[in-house]
C-alpha positions, 0 to 999 in steps of 0.5 A, spaced: 500 500 500 502 506 497 503 511 503 499 517 502 500 524 505 493 523 509 490 516 512 485 514 507 479 509 510 474 506 505 467 505 507 465 499 502 459 496 501 453 494 496 448 499 495 443 499 500 447 497 506 447 504 509 454 507 507 452 514 507 447 513 513 453 510 517 458 516 515 453 521 517 453 518 524 461 517 524 463 524 522 460 528 528 463 522 533 470 523 530 469 530 531 468 529 538 475 526 538 478 532 535 479 528 528 478 532 522 475 528 516 475 529 509 470 525 504 471 523 497 465 519 495 465 515 488 459 516 484 457 511 478 452 517 475 453 523 471 453 528 477 453 536 477 454 540 484 453 546 480 446 549 479 443 551 472 442 558 471 448 560 476 454 564 473 459 559 475 454 553 471 453 557 465 461 559 465 463 552 465 457 550 460 460 555 456 467 551 456 471 552 462 475 546 463 475 548 471 471 552 475 472 555 482 467 558 486 469 561 492 467 565 498 469 566 505 466 560 508 468 555 502 470 554 496 469 548 490 473 546 484 469 543 478 473 539 473 471 537 466 474 530 465 471 528 458 474 522 455 480 522 461 478 515 463 477 513 471 479 518 476 485 516 480 483 516 488 490 518 490 490 524 485 483 526 488 486 525 495 492 530 493 487 536 492 485 536 499 488 541 504 492 536 508 494 541 514 486 542 516 485 534 516 487 528 520 484 523 515 479 522 509 474 517 508 473 514 502 466 512 500 466 507 494 472 505 490 472 498 493 477 496 489 483 501 491 489 498 495 487 502 501 485 500 508 477 499 508 471 497 513 467 493 509 459 493 511 455 487 510 448 486 511 445 479 509 439 482 507 442 485 502 442 479 498 450 479 496 456 475 498 460 478 504 466 475 499 465 480 494 467 485 499 473 482 502 480 483 500 487 484 503 486 491 505 480 490 509 481 492 516 474 490 519 467 488 518 461 491 520 455 487 520 448 486 523 450 479 524 456 475 527 461 472 522 465 467 524 469 465 518 474 471 518 480 473 523 478 480 522 475 484 527 467 484 527 464 491 529 456 492 530 454 496 524 448 499 528 453 501 533 456 507 530 460 509 537 464 502 537 465 503 530 468 510 531 472 508 537 475 502 532 477 508 527 480 512 533 485 506 534 486 505 527 488 512 526 493 512 532 497 506 528 497 510 522 501 516 525 
């Protein structure tokens, strides 16, 4: 695994397992431990974070390859990538302001060689084996899993998952 400037921790699961729901609970819990978190979310859909009719949207649609919208409170950079192939996770992570973060959650990108917590719910109807690779550091599930030596976390207990992440993060520095 290539060492990146900030620790990346993937949250991987099949659609409908609750990745975003869990992350919405974990981020404030980690903030209580003074852990500053960034997030990269992979989407398989054509997405747009800009609003039609706004100047930034219109200028980007006019042909600007990159458009930055900035205020005193936040900024966002939109980059057009037609025909450039798959986006590289390491490149995306390098765009963050590393001095203001302690780690980056990665939602999706399940085949990347980064540390991951695999979320598994049997009721989703897909196999656990499809989520497991050599980079998985724990499994969070709503059932006990005996056929692994990985730590098993309760997917419905965000507090215990946050504690696991706090301990994992200490080992990264």
